[in-house]
Wavefront OBJ file of the C-alpha trace (Angstrom):
o trace
v -180.586 -127.816 -6.368
v -182.750 -126.602 -9.183
v -181.177 -123.835 -11.252
v -177.710 -124.347 -9.841
v -175.364 -126.312 -12.090
v -171.617 -126.729 -12.052
v -170.898 -123.218 -13.325
v -173.026 -121.444 -10.695
v -171.757 -123.728 -7.972
v -168.194 -122.775 -8.802
v -169.119 -119.099 -8.839
v -170.756 -119.445 -5.408
v -167.669 -121.152 -4.010
v -165.367 -118.569 -5.514
v -167.380 -115.777 -4.054
v -167.457 -117.437 -0.623
v -163.668 -117.913 -0.697
v -162.998 -114.373 -1.840
v -164.936 -112.891 1.054
v -163.655 -115.361 3.687
v -166.895 -117.233 4.127
v -170.604 -116.384 4.404
v -171.817 -114.855 7.659
v -175.360 -114.425 6.420
v -177.660 -115.966 3.787
v -178.374 -112.425 2.596
v -174.951 -112.382 0.988
v -176.157 -114.854 -1.593
v -177.822 -111.924 -3.350
v -174.339 -110.465 -4.055
v -173.327 -113.405 -6.272
v -173.363 -112.459 -9.909
v -175.686 -114.459 -12.163
v -178.068 -116.091 -9.699
v -181.590 -115.858 -10.907
v -184.716 -115.972 -8.667
v -184.939 -119.775 -8.813
v -181.324 -120.260 -7.790
v -181.781 -117.651 -4.970
v -184.917 -119.391 -3.752
v -183.083 -122.751 -3.756
v -180.111 -121.287 -1.848
v -182.281 -119.661 0.798
v -184.193 -122.816 1.156
v -181.378 -125.383 1.324
v -178.018 -123.662 1.848
v -176.776 -123.278 5.468
v -174.352 -120.695 6.779
v -172.533 -122.733 9.397
v -168.725 -122.100 9.176
v -167.057 -119.195 10.852
v -165.718 -116.438 8.574
v -162.024 -115.790 8.106
v -161.135 -112.853 10.277
v -158.567 -110.126 9.477
v -156.936 -108.357 12.421
v -157.349 -104.764 11.384
v -154.600 -103.664 13.903
v -151.954 -105.898 12.390
v -152.948 -106.221 8.706
v -150.936 -104.682 5.919
v -152.433 -102.704 3.063
v -152.038 -105.758 0.897
v -153.774 -107.984 3.427
v -156.736 -105.598 3.864
v -156.902 -104.958 0.090
v -157.096 -108.627 -0.652
v -160.562 -108.875 0.883
v -163.332 -108.493 -1.731
v -165.140 -105.883 0.290
v -161.911 -103.773 0.533
v -160.576 -104.051 -2.998
v -160.161 -100.280 -2.996
v -156.412 -100.069 -2.224
v -156.782 -96.392 -1.309
v -159.313 -97.328 1.452
v -156.976 -100.123 2.750
v -154.034 -97.611 2.741
v -156.037 -95.019 4.621
v -157.116 -97.556 7.255
v -153.484 -98.577 7.859
v -152.222 -94.935 7.785
v -154.908 -93.844 10.243
v -153.949 -96.712 12.603
v -150.248 -95.696 12.334
v -151.048 -92.094 13.182
v -153.792 -92.601 15.873
v -153.175 -96.060 17.358
v -155.037 -99.297 17.299
v -158.727 -99.659 16.502
v -160.775 -100.910 19.451
v -163.931 -101.654 17.476
v -165.645 -101.264 14.195
v -167.003 -97.949 15.429
v -163.418 -96.573 15.363
v -163.291 -97.226 11.603
v -166.007 -94.546 11.183
v -163.304 -92.083 12.001
v -161.644 -92.980 8.680
v -163.208 -90.276 6.497
v -163.523 -92.314 3.301
v -165.108 -95.313 4.996
v -168.741 -95.238 4.162
v -171.392 -96.958 6.339
v -172.326 -99.574 3.715
v -168.772 -100.746 3.327
v -168.242 -100.816 7.148
v -171.362 -102.919 7.597
v -170.251 -105.403 4.907
v -166.729 -105.739 6.301
v -167.582 -105.666 10.024
v -168.061 -109.459 10.462
v -164.609 -110.138 8.869
v -162.624 -107.875 11.197
v -161.071 -108.515 14.609
v -159.294 -106.088 16.885
l 1 2 3 4 5 6 7 8 9 10 11 12 13 14 15 16 17 18 19 20 21 22 23 24 25 26 27 28 29 30 31 32 33 34 35 36 37 38 39 40 41 42 43 44 45 46 47 48 49 50 51 52 53 54 55 56 57 58 59 60 61 62 63 64 65 66 67 68 69 70 71 72 73 74 75 76 77 78 79 80 81 82 83 84 85 86 87 88 89 90 91 92 93 94 95 96 97 98 99 100 101 102 103 104 105 106 107 108 109 110 111 112 113 114 115 116
């Protein structure tokens, strides 16, 4: 693809692996260092086909949650686990809205990677 050499290819793969796979082509815009030509080529030729790696939010430890790129904030991961311990299992992503420090943007980013 035009504009995507070895260095950017490795960065794309590293990002994909860090988040557990792409669920949407829109995530390409989150990859550092992609210019408009590279983005155009990705949108044109790249396919999002594989399922993402899911984390069971009702069983995951603080370390497991915190290892996901979208939840690198250890405090947020700890609050998610503590809330679960105090109030019981989460039934859906909507339940995570009860965690006071969970903002809507983070919830929408992490939602496809969670299972209950």
